[in-house]
C-alpha positions, 0 to 999 in steps of 0.5 A: 275167696277161692283163686282161679286161673285160666285163659282165653286160648285163641287159634287164629284159624279155629277160634277160641276154646270153650269147655263144658263143665259137669255136662251142664255149663260152658266156660273158658278153661280155668280152675283152682290155683293150688297152694304155692302155685303161680297164677300163670302155672295154674292157668297152663295146667288147667288149660291142659287138663280141660282141653288137652292142649300141651303147655308147650303149645301155648304161647303167652300173649299176656295177662288180661285181668282179674274179676270176681264172681260167684260159683255156678251151682250145679245141684242142690248140695253145692254151696255158694262160693266167691271166686277171684278169676285171673285170665291170661291170653294164649295163642296156639296152632294146636288143633286137636282138643282132648280133655283129660279131666272127666268133669270137663268132658268136652272142649270145642273151638268157637268163633270169636263172635259166638263165644259169649252166647255159649258161656253160661255165667253172665260175669264170664260173658261180660268179661269176655266181651270186654276183652274180645278186642284184645284177643283180635289184636 
């Protein structure tokens, strides 16, 4: 099983960051944990790569949880793959989103109540809904 780390990044004035992947799906910023890398380190790195938010502009609120789901298949050549996703909650006052990763070409601030409707994978929607209250407290 592939380990994935990422986060819910919340700016109280702008909302939650959601990222576009491969021009055809929307997700919370997250990605592969590299060999020997801590989950929190990977989450911060992936958020920076996919949103352009500098790691020093992220304030860790806490670990939200871990869930499993299959990979989103983007084309006929993709192979199914189970993922174990660990999410952290971060707050930021950073505003400008400028993704560094060409596979994730767009990031946008979305109102807390609109995030689930934009997320592509049903498990991501389900997990976000179960965590939404923790984000707002």
